[in-house]
C-alpha positions in Angstrom: -130.6 -36.3 -34.0 -129.0 -38.7 -36.4 -129.5 -42.4 -35.6 -125.7 -42.9 -35.1 -125.3 -40.1 -32.5 -122.9 -41.1 -29.8 -121.3 -39.7 -26.7 -117.7 -38.5 -26.3 -116.2 -38.5 -22.9 -113.7 -35.6 -22.8 -111.1 -35.5 -19.9 -108.6 -32.8 -19.3 -105.5 -33.9 -17.5 -102.1 -32.9 -16.2 -99.9 -35.2 -14.1 -102.8 -37.4 -13.0 -101.1 -40.8 -13.4 -102.6 -42.0 -10.0 -106.2 -41.2 -11.0 -106.6 -41.1 -14.8 -107.0 -44.9 -14.9 -110.0 -45.0 -12.5 -111.6 -42.1 -14.4 -111.4 -43.9 -17.8 -112.5 -47.2 -16.3 -115.7 -45.5 -14.9 -116.8 -44.4 -18.4 -115.8 -47.5 -20.3 -119.0 -49.1 -21.7 -120.8 -45.7 -21.6 -118.9 -43.7 -24.1 -118.5 -44.2 -27.8 -115.2 -42.3 -27.5 -112.9 -41.4 -24.6 -110.7 -38.4 -25.4 -108.0 -37.2 -23.0 -106.5 -33.7 -23.6 -103.2 -33.8 -21.8 -101.2 -30.6 -20.9 -97.9 -32.3 -21.6 -97.8 -34.3 -18.3 -94.4 -35.2 -17.0 -95.6 -38.4 -15.3 -97.3 -41.5 -16.9 -100.7 -39.9 -17.5 -100.2 -40.0 -21.3 -99.1 -43.7 -21.4 -101.8 -44.9 -19.0 -104.6 -43.1 -21.0 -103.3 -44.8 -24.2 -103.1 -48.2 -22.5 -106.7 -47.7 -21.3 -107.9 -47.2 -24.9 -108.4 -43.4 -24.9 -107.5 -41.1 -27.8 -105.0 -38.7 -26.4 -104.1 -35.2 -27.7 -101.5 -33.0 -26.1 -102.3 -29.3 -25.9 -100.7 -26.5 -23.9 -102.8 -25.4 -20.9 -104.0 -21.8 -21.2 -106.6 -21.8 -18.5 -109.4 -24.0 -17.4 -112.1 -22.4 -19.5 -109.9 -22.1 -22.6 -108.7 -25.7 -22.3 -112.1 -27.2 -21.9 -113.6 -25.2 -24.8 -110.7 -26.4 -27.0 -111.1 -29.9 -25.8 -114.8 -30.2 -26.5 -114.2 -29.1 -30.1 -111.8 -32.0 -30.6 -114.5 -34.6 -29.7 -115.9 -36.9 -32.5 -119.5 -36.6 -31.3 -121.6 -33.5 -30.4 -122.8 -35.0 -27.1 -120.0 -34.6 -24.6 -119.6 -35.9 -21.1 -116.9 -33.7 -19.5 -114.8 -34.9 -16.6 -111.6 -33.9 -14.9 -108.9 -36.6 -14.5 -109.4 -36.7 -10.7 -113.1 -37.5 -11.1 -114.9 -40.8 -11.8 -118.6 -41.9 -12.0 -120.2 -43.7 -9.1 -121.8 -47.1 -9.9 -125.2 -45.5 -9.5 -124.4 -42.8 -12.0 -123.0 -45.3 -14.5 -126.2 -47.4 -14.3 -128.4 -44.3 -14.6 -126.5 -43.1 -17.6 -126.7 -46.4 -19.4 -130.4 -46.5 -18.8 -130.8 -42.9 -20.0 -128.8 -43.7 -23.2 -131.0 -46.7 -23.8 -134.0 -44.4 -23.5 -132.4 -42.1 -26.2 -131.6 -39.1 -24.0 -129.8 -37.4 -26.8 -132.9 -37.3 -29.0 -135.2 -35.0 -26.9 -135.6 -31.3 -26.2 -133.2 -31.5 -23.2 -129.7 -30.4 -24.3 -127.8 -30.7 -21.0 -127.8 -32.9 -17.9 -126.5 -32.1 -14.4 -125.1 -34.5 -11.8 -124.2 -34.1 -8.1 -120.5 -34.2 -7.3 -119.3 -35.8 -4.1 -116.0 -34.3 -3.0 -113.6 -36.4 -0.8 -110.9 -35.6 1.7 -108.5 -38.5 1.4 -111.0 -41.4 1.3 -113.7 -39.7 3.3 -116.8 -38.4 1.4 -117.7 -34.9 2.6 -121.4 -34.1 2.4 -121.1 -30.8 4.2 -118.8 -27.7 4.1 -120.6 -26.5 0.9 -119.0 -29.4 -1.0 -122.2 -31.3 -1.6 -124.2 -31.7 -3.8 -121.9 -29.4 -5.8 -124.1 -29.8 -8.8 -122.3 -29.7 -12.2 -123.7 -29.5 -15.8 -121.4 -32.2 -17.4 -123.4 -33.9 -20.2 -124.5 -31.6 -23.0 -124.8 -31.0 -26.7 -121.7 -28.9 -27.5 -123.6 -27.1 -30.3 -125.9 -25.5 -27.7 -123.4 -23.8 -25.3 -119.8 -23.3 -24.3 -117.6 -23.2 -21.2 -117.6 -19.8 -19.4 -117.2 -18.4 -15.9 -114.0 -17.0 -14.4 -110.9 -19.1 -14.1 -110.4 -21.4 -12.2 -114.1 -21.9 -11.6 -115.4 -22.8 -15.0 -119.0 -23.7 -15.8 -120.8 -24.9 -19.0 -123.5 -22.5 -20.1 -126.4 -23.8 -22.3 -128.1 -21.3 -24.6 -131.2 -20.0 -22.9 -133.7 -21.4 -25.4 -132.7 -25.0 -24.5 -134.1 -27.2 -21.7 -131.9 -28.8 -18.9 -132.4 -32.0 -16.9 -130.6 -34.0 -14.2 -129.6 -37.6 -13.7 -129.2 -39.2 -10.2 -125.9 -40.5 -9.0 -122.6 -38.8 -8.1 -119.4 -37.8 -9.8 -116.8 -38.8 -7.3 -114.1 -36.2 -6.9 -110.7 -37.1 -5.4 -108.7 -33.9 -5.6 -107.8 -33.7 -1.9 -105.5 -36.3 -0.4 -105.2 -34.4 2.9 -105.6 -31.0 4.5 -102.3 -29.8 3.0 -103.8 -30.4 -0.4 -106.9 -28.3 0.6 -104.6 -25.5 1.6 -102.5 -25.7 -1.6 -105.6 -25.7 -3.8 -107.1 -22.7 -1.9 -104.0 -20.6 -2.3 -103.5 -21.6 -6.0 -107.2 -21.0 -6.9 -107.3 -17.8 -4.9 -104.3 -16.4 -6.9 -105.8 -17.6 -10.3 -109.1 -16.1 -9.4 -107.5 -12.9 -8.3 -105.5 -12.7 -11.5 -108.7 -13.2 -13.6 -110.5 -10.5 -11.6 -107.7 -8.0 -11.9 -107.5 -8.6 -15.6 -111.2 -8.0 -15.9 -111.0 -4.7 -14.0 -107.9 -3.4 -15.6 -109.2 -4.1 -19.1 -112.5 -2.3 -18.4 -112.8 0.9 -20.5 -113.7 3.0 -17.4 -111.1 1.4 -15.1 -108.9 4.4 -14.4 -111.9 6.7 -13.9 -113.6 4.3 -11.6 -110.5 3.0 -9.9 -111.1 4.5 -6.5 -114.6 3.0 -6.3 -113.3 -0.4 -7.4 -110.5 -0.3 -4.8 -113.1 0.4 -2.1 -115.2 -2.5 -3.4 -112.3 -4.9 -3.4 -111.3 -3.8 0.1 -114.9 -4.4 1.3 -114.8 -7.9 -0.2 -111.5 -8.7 1.4 -113.0 -7.8 4.8 -116.4 -9.6 4.4 -116.4 -12.3 1.7 -114.2 -14.8 3.5 -116.0 -14.5 6.7 -119.4 -14.8 5.0 -118.1 -17.9 3.2 -116.9 -19.5 6.4 -120.2 -18.8 8.3 -122.2 -20.2 5.4 -120.2 -23.4 4.9 -119.3 -24.2 8.5 -122.6 -23.3 10.3 -125.3 -23.5 7.6 -123.8 -26.1 5.3 -122.8 -28.6 8.0 -119.1 -28.2 8.1 -119.2 -28.5 11.9 -120.3 -32.2 11.5 -116.8 -33.1 10.3 -114.9 -32.0 13.3 -111.4 -30.5 12.8 -111.4 -31.5 9.2 -114.6 -29.6 8.5 -113.3 -26.6 10.4 -110.1 -26.4 8.4 -111.9 -27.1 5.1 -114.1 -24.1 5.7 -111.2 -22.0 6.9 -109.2 -22.6 3.7 -112.3 -21.9 1.6 -112.6 -18.5 3.3 -108.9 -17.9 2.8 -109.3 -18.6 -0.9 -112.1 -16.0 -1.3 -110.2 -13.3 0.7 -107.0 -14.1 -1.2 -108.7 -13.7 -4.5 -109.9 -10.2 -3.7 -106.6 -9.3 -2.0 -104.7 -10.3 -5.1 -107.1 -8.4 -7.3 -106.4 -5.3 -5.3 -102.7 -5.6 -4.4 -101.3 -8.3 -6.7 -99.2 -7.7 -9.8 -101.1 -8.1 -13.1 -99.8 -10.7 -15.5 -98.0 -9.4 -18.5 
């Protein structure tokens, strides 16, 4: 690596005026650049990011994976710390990152670092329900991988020849203000996931030949995947420890999964 190698923090945002300030504040002093890619927010997200010293570019949202791949390519530095606007770094993670940077983390064989993500319901941290440790690969050399997965559940994939590491501390995630937000997200993500799955199947060369088998597969997943997710997250992943909140979090997770497969089977494909 060149001696002047820095780190760009890249944040994608849309209508996150209540959270973008905390996100930027948590990386100030760590990043050599803070870049916000805004999907033409209608609130004060753009202005707040500018006031906080970020470089802001507006770009139409074409999907989580597409947006994040576009955003990483706009960064000034090859090492990128990727965050969503409703996330921020814990004090422990800030300190660990500063120490790692002092120890020249960008100069070794490791090309990507994972962190735990601690999801919150309102102000309550949830360390069960399958929400924790929710490990995410968020600091990486963009030359060594790209965003992939299936919308809306994106993930950064590093080329297999490169090594990966981890850094202690949590990304704090504040998506859910209440249980209504959990429900809304589950239904929204279920539909997006179903659309992506339907698109994958209908664009497969053998789709019409294999259609009956695919329909049986999707019906089977509708009947089983949601129940399996609920049992895993409520009983095995400690959702029961959080009372009615844990029960409903796990319920809406199961609905999201079932809705995804239901939409893939019965929903109307996007034109």
